[in-house]
N, C-alpha and C positions, 0 to 999 in steps of 0.2 A: 761802304760808298765815299766816292770820293768827295775830299771839299770842290775840289777843280778838275773841269772835266775840260776837252779842249774839243770839240767839233771839226775835221777837215773835210770840209764839205758839206753847200747847203741845200743836196737834192731831199728826195723823201726820208732815203734811211736816216741822215744823218738829224733833219728836223725834227725824227718822228720820237728818233731815240733822246737826244738834246730835249725832245720837251717832255719825256721820260724823267730822266733824272733830273732836271729840273725841277720838277711838282716835287720828286723826292728829297730836293733841298741842295742840292747839288747847285754849286757855282756852274754856270756854263756859257764856254766862248765856243762863236759856231765862226770860222775861218772859212772865207770863200772865193776862190780869182775872181770869178766875175762882178757884178757890178750891182747884182738881183741874188736872191733868193729863190729856187724853184724855178731855174731856167725853163722854157718850156710852157709854164703856167702860165695861165694870162695875167696881165701885169701888175691891172689893179688891185686882180685875186692877189697877187702875191703882196703886193706891198700893205694887202689890208691883214693877211695873215702873219708878214715882218713885226708889224706894228703892234700886233697882241701877243705875239710872242717877247718883243721888249717891254710891253708892260711887264707881263711877269718873270722879266727879269737875265732874262736874256742875251747875253752881247753878238753883238755881229759885227766880224772887223770883214766884209765886202770888199771888194778888185785887190786881195793882198796873197798872196801866194807864202808857203813854207818853205823853204831853202834848203833845214836841215832840224835836226833832232837827235839829240843828247839823253840817253835812259838811264837813269841811276836806282839803288837802293829806295833813295823817297820822291822818286816821280822823274816828267819828263821838263828838257827846257826846250824852248822851239824858238829858233829865228826865223821873222815874217819880216816880209820887206813889202809893200805896194808893184801890184799886178806890172808896172807899168815902169817897174825899177823907182829904187831909192834908198830911205835909210831903214839899219831891219831895226825891228824892235822885238825883246824877250819874253816870252810868255814862260811861265813856269805853272805847271800841270803835272794834278795827281798822275792820271791818264790825258792818253790821249785817242778817241773812233776818229782811225779813218775812213772815210763814206765816197768815197771819190766814183764811185760809179761796179758796175756788177761785171765779170765776165763769163760767156759759155764753158762750161763745162764740154769740152770737148777733146783734149788733149790726151792719147794714151788708150783711146776708147780702141782702137782697132780701125779705122775710120779707113784707111790706106788698103786696107787689106779687103776692101768691099769698092776701091775705085772712088772713094768720097775725099775731097780736099776741101780746106778751112780758107776764108779770109783772113785777112790781117787781127782782124779780133778772136778768131777762133772759132766765125758764125760758119754755117751750112747755108746754103742759095737750096732756095725752094721755087718750087713753079707748084702752085696751089698744094704745097703739102710734099709734093713728089720731092724729092730728089735725083740727084744723077743716078746712081746705082740704083737700077727697077730693083724693084720690091720693098727699097726703103722708101719710108715716112719722115716727116721731120715737121715739129709741131713745140711752141716753145719757148723756153728760152733761149736755145740752141740757135734759133733763127732769126729774124725779123721781127721787129716790130717790137710794142714795149714788153718789156720783163713783167707781166701779171701773171697771176696765176687766174685768170677771171678769161683774160686771152686767150693762155696756152688752152684751158678749158672748153673753149669756143673750139678754136682750131682743131680739138680731137675727136669728140664732135661731128666734125666737121670730114678730116680725116677720114674717121671710121662708118662714115657715110660713104663717102668717095672709093672705099676699100670694096666698100657693101654695093656697089655700083649705084648710090645716089646722088644725088646735087649736093653736097653738102657747101658753104658758103659763109663767111665770114667777112661783115660789115668792120674793116677797121677804123673807116671816120667814128664809127660810137660805140668804141672801145673807151667803156668811162675809167675816172681817174683818182685817187681816194689818198690823200697823203691824213694819215691819222693821228696828227697832234690834237692839242686841244684848244682852241677852237680846231673844228673839221676845213679840211679845204677838198673838194669834190664839184670833178667837173666834166662834160662828155663836147665832141664835139668841137670848133671855133674858136679859138683866139681870138678879140680884135685885132690885137695886134698880126694875125695870121690873113685877117678879112678885108686889111688895109694893104697889105701888101697881096692882095690877091686883085684889089682893087673894084671889089665889091661894095655895092653899096648896102647897109646895113641897119636896122632902127635897135635903140638900144634901152631896155625897162629891168628897173634896178628898186628890190625894195628893200629896207633893213630890216635886221631881229630884231633893233629897239624896239620899233613898233609893232610888234608880232606878239597878243598877247600870250600864249605857251611860252614865249621864250622871256620876256616878262617875269611870271610868274614864277619860272625855272633860276632867272637871276643870269640865264643865259644872251644877255644880248647884242654880244660881239657881231661883227658880220654882216653879211649881204645874202640875198639870190640877183642874179644876173642876169636875162636872157637875153640873147641877139637875135634878131630876125631879118629873115633877109625884106630889104624895104620894100618891092615893088612887090613879092608873093606872100609876102608875112610868113614864111616857113621857118621855123624855128634851126636857126644854124648851132651853135653854140650858150652852152650854159655854163656857169662859175658859182657855184657856191662856196661860201665861207658863213662856217658857223657852225651851231652847235647838231650834231646827230644827221649833218648833209648824207656823208654816208649813207645812211640810210633812205634819204628821199632823192638821190640822184638819178634809181632804177626809171621814177615816174616818166621821165625826161627820154632817156633810153628807149621807153619802149614809144613814147609820143613823135621823137627824132626819126624810131623806126618807121614806123606809119607816114611819115614828110606830112611832121600836123604842122600847124602856125599857129603863132603865137594867142591867134584867139582863142582858137582850141581848146589851149590850155584855162584862157581866160573866162572861158563859159561853163568848168565842168565843176560843181559842184563838189569845194574840199570840208571837211570835219572842224567843227569847230570846238574847243581850242586846241589848236594844233601846231606843229612849225610850218607842216605842210604848208598851211596858209599864204605863207612869206612865197613861194612861189606859183601860187596864183596870181597872185598879185603882182609881180615884180613882170610874169607874163601881161595883167591888164596895163601894167605903168609903159610898154610898148608904144600903148597911146595916148600913156598921163592918164589912165580910166583907175590906177587907185581905189581904194576902198577907205583903208587902214589904218591910213597916215592922221 
C-alpha cells in the first residue's frame, strides 16, 4: 500500500486507478498536461467529477508536465513544471502510475507479410472493417475509434455479419463511454462543446441526484443527469451522467437515441419509484422546465 501515489495523466485509466487507491487509503496526486481532467467528456460533467474526487482527497496538478523522474529504493522523485513553462517543483512518491494513453498492439505480428502497413501510432486503417489485404478484417483497439470493449464487440458482430454476406453496421455516434470512479461518469452522444462548435441550437435539461429519493436514501447524492436536445426537433443529441451506478443507466439513452427519440419521449415514459433512473426522466422533463421532483 503506497503512502503517496502519483498518477501521470487524468484520463479514464488514471482516474479510475487513482480513485481505487485513494479509497484504499493512499494519498493520490494526479498530474495532467491539459487544464482539465477527462479530455473529450462534457466539460461540466468533468468539472463535477473532479470536484467530487477532490473532496475525497485526490490532489490535481493541471496544466502541468513531468520533466524527469528519479527512482530509488525508497520511492520516486518527480520534477513537475507548468505546461507553459516555469519553475519546477519536486514531488516525492512511493510509486508512480503512468497513464498517458494506450497504443495498439500491432508490432511484430508480421503484418508486412500480407501487405498491411500501420500509421505512426501503429493503427490499421479500415473501410467497414476491411483492410487493404484481401481476406483480412480489422476490429477493436488496433483500428480507429475509442478503445472500448463494447465498441470492439459491436464491430466484431458487424464484421462477422458482413463476412456472412449480411449488412453489419456500427453506429459510432452512439458508443457509450463510462469512467468507473466513485461517483461514476457515463455519457453518450454529443457534448455541449461539440454542439457549440457545430453551431447547432440545443436545449439543456438537468436534474441533480440530491433531489432523487433513492440516491438520498443511499447517501449517494453527488452528481446530476443532463440531457441535450435539438432546439427545433427535441431529438436527444447527448446525455451526460455523473453519479451513483450511472454506468447501469446510460444504456436507456443508448436505446432511445438509436430510435431517434425526443426528450419528450423519455419524459412521457413511466419510470419505477424509488430508483435512480427517475433522475433520467426528470432531466428529460427539465428540457422544457417540467421536472416534478425538485
